C-alpha positions in Angstrom: 25.2 94.0 52.5 27.5 91.1 52.4 30.9 92.0 50.8 32.2 90.3 47.7 35.1 88.9 49.7 32.7 87.3 52.2 30.6 85.9 49.5 33.7 84.3 47.9 34.7 82.9 51.3 31.3 81.3 51.7 31.5 79.9 48.2 34.9 78.3 48.9 33.5 76.8 52.1 30.6 75.3 50.2 33.1 73.9 47.7 35.0 72.1 50.4 31.8 70.4 51.4 31.3 68.9 48.0 32.3 65.4 47.2 36.0 64.7 46.7 35.2 62.1 44.1 38.0 61.2 41.6 38.2 63.5 38.6 37.0 62.1 35.3 39.4 61.3 32.5 40.4 64.4 30.6 39.0 62.9 27.4 35.5 62.5 28.9 32.6 64.0 27.0 28.9 64.7 27.6 26.9 63.8 24.5 23.6 65.4 23.6 22.2 62.0 22.6 21.2 63.5 19.2 23.3 62.1 16.3 22.7 65.3 14.3 24.5 67.2 17.0 27.0 64.7 18.4 28.1 63.6 14.9 29.0 67.2 14.0 30.8 68.0 17.2 34.5 67.4 16.9 34.6 65.6 20.3 31.4 63.7 19.8 29.8 65.8 22.5 30.8 68.5 24.9 34.3 68.1 26.4 34.0 67.9 30.2 37.3 69.6 30.6 36.6 72.7 28.6 34.9 76.1 28.4 31.6 76.3 26.5 29.9 79.7 25.9 26.2 80.2 25.4 24.5 83.4 24.3 21.0 84.5 23.2 20.7 85.2 19.5 19.1 88.6 20.3 18.7 90.8 23.4 15.0 89.8 23.8 13.9 88.3 27.0 12.6 85.2 25.2 15.9 84.4 23.6 17.7 85.2 26.9 15.5 82.7 28.7 16.1 80.1 26.0 19.9 80.5 26.2 19.7 80.2 30.0 17.6 77.0 29.8 20.0 75.5 27.2 22.8 75.9 29.7 20.5 74.5 32.5 19.9 71.4 30.4 23.7 70.8 30.0 24.3 71.4 33.7 21.4 69.1 34.6 22.7 66.2 32.5 26.3 66.7 33.8 25.0 66.6 37.4 23.0 63.4 36.8 25.9 61.8 34.9 28.5 62.6 37.6 26.3 62.7 40.8 27.7 66.0 41.8 26.5 69.5 42.5 26.5 72.5 40.1 27.8 76.0 41.0 26.1 79.0 39.4 27.6 82.5 39.8 25.7 85.7 39.0 25.8 89.4 39.6 22.0 89.6 39.8 19.9 86.7 41.1 17.1 86.3 38.6 16.9 82.5 38.2 13.4 80.9 38.5 13.6 77.7 40.5 10.5 76.0 38.9 11.9 76.8 35.5 15.2 75.2 36.4 13.4 72.1 37.5 11.4 71.9 34.4 14.6 71.8 32.4 16.0 69.0 34.6 18.0 70.8 37.2 17.0 70.3 40.8 17.5 73.6 42.7 18.6 71.6 45.7 21.7 70.5 43.8 22.8 74.1 43.1 25.3 76.3 44.8 24.3 79.9 44.1 26.9 82.6 44.4 25.9 86.3 43.9 28.7 88.8 43.6 29.0 92.5 42.5 30.8 92.5 39.2 31.6 90.3 36.2 35.3 90.0 37.3 34.1 88.5 40.6 31.9 86.0 38.7 35.0 85.0 36.6 37.1 84.6 39.8 34.6 82.4 41.5 34.2 80.3 38.4 38.0 79.8 38.1 38.3 78.7 41.8 35.4 76.4 41.5 36.7 74.8 38.3 40.1 74.1 39.8 38.5 72.5 42.8 37.5 69.6 40.6 34.6 68.3 42.7 31.6 69.8 40.9 29.5 68.5 38.0 29.7 71.9 36.2 30.4 75.5 36.9 28.1 78.1 35.3 28.6 81.9 35.3 26.6 84.8 33.8 28.6 87.8 32.5 28.3 90.7 30.1 32.1 91.1 29.7 34.8 88.5 29.4 38.0 89.1 27.3 40.3 86.6 25.8 42.5 86.5 28.8 39.6 85.7 31.1 38.4 82.9 28.7 41.9 81.4 28.6 42.0 81.3 32.4 38.6 79.6 32.5 39.7 77.1 29.9 42.9 76.2 31.8 41.0 75.9 35.0 38.4 73.6 33.4 41.3 71.4 32.2 43.0 71.4 35.6 39.8 70.4 37.4 38.3 68.3 34.6 35.1 70.2 35.0 33.0 71.8 32.3 32.7 75.6 32.4 29.5 77.1 31.0 29.8 80.8 30.4 26.5 82.6 29.7 27.3 85.7 27.7 24.6 88.3 28.2 23.9 91.2 25.9 25.1 94.5 27.2 24.2 96.6 24.2 21.3 95.9 21.8 23.4 96.0 18.6 26.4 94.1 19.9 26.4 90.3 19.7 28.4 88.9 22.7 29.9 86.2 20.5 31.7 88.7 18.3 34.3 89.1 21.1 37.4 86.8 20.9 37.4 83.7 23.2 39.3 80.6 24.0 36.1 78.6 24.4 35.9 75.1 22.9 32.4 75.7 21.7 30.2 78.8 21.3 26.5 78.5 21.1 23.8 81.0 20.0 20.2 80.2 21.0 17.0 81.6 19.7 13.3 80.8 20.2 11.5 79.2 17.3 7.8 78.6 16.6 6.3 75.5 18.2 4.6 72.8 16.2 0.8 73.4 15.8 -1.4 71.3 18.1 -4.7 69.6 17.1 -6.4 71.4 20.0 -5.9 74.8 21.6 -2.7 75.0 23.8 1.0 75.5 23.8 3.3 72.8 22.4 6.8 71.9 23.5 9.0 75.0 23.0 11.5 74.9 20.1 14.8 76.6 19.7 17.1 77.5 16.9 20.4 76.1 18.2 23.5 77.5 16.4 27.0 76.2 17.0 28.7 79.5 16.1 32.2 78.1 16.5 34.0 75.0 17.7 37.6 73.8 17.9 38.4 71.3 15.2 35.3 71.5 13.2 32.7 73.7 11.4 29.6 75.2 13.0 26.0 74.2 12.2 22.4 75.2 13.0 19.5 73.0 14.0 16.0 73.5 15.1 15.4 71.5 18.2 12.7 70.9 20.8 13.6 72.5 24.1 14.9 70.7 27.2 12.6 68.2 28.8 12.5 67.3 32.5 15.8 65.5 32.2 17.6 68.3 30.5 17.5 66.6 27.1 16.9 68.2 23.7 15.1 66.4 20.9 14.7 66.6 17.2 11.2 67.7 16.1 9.1 64.7 15.0 8.7 64.2 11.3 5.3 65.4 9.9 4.0 61.9 9.6 5.0 61.1 13.2 3.3 64.3 14.4 0.1 63.4 12.6 0.0 59.9 14.3 0.7 61.5 17.7 -2.0 64.1 17.1 -4.5 61.4 16.1 -3.7 59.4 19.2 -4.2 62.5 21.4 -7.5 63.3 19.7 -8.7 59.6 20.3 -7.7 59.8 24.0 -9.5 63.1 24.4 -12.7 61.6 22.8 
């Protein structure tokens, strides 16, 4: 089995192959394109030089998948906006390539790094963030203390690169976001019922998106439609709009 040191060396080699494009301005943001979200975020979107944490609302597989796809959507939009690659560090490779693509992230743009422990994920993330040549750096961990989050925040500022830390549940009764963190935003994601369709089938997934904490502003909760093929979220259509859309669909089917 490949050692953690060798994996890290390979990751560093891949980073050196990435574009050396100029770093973005340290005030750059990545908006969601939804006024109900961007208008409530202190920066008007996600700061591209900060640490942002994402966690499932519960330990269920469905919420875990929703939280992962929420991070995928952000990474996809950052990659498209900056024309760079995304590094994703894990201790267990369980990402599903077609699922990533459906949420807007082309697997060909990804640099995957698999290491042994959470501390190795954090170390890889820190090195990648300081490099400054990536669209975003994503890591999945079960443990990250305040010191680790501060280091990631400083590295994100140094490299002007967004850090997305996926906080996985390690115990069923312990919410990962109860731990202290230096993150600029902390998100909690849960699955929500889809809108009913006029015919049998499955509608666009919906999520309950909670901003549990942000610097410089209060949190909020919204129900949103899940990421589309460009990584973008959407507000659910108003009942009247849904009725018009359903009538149009029924007419086309006839």
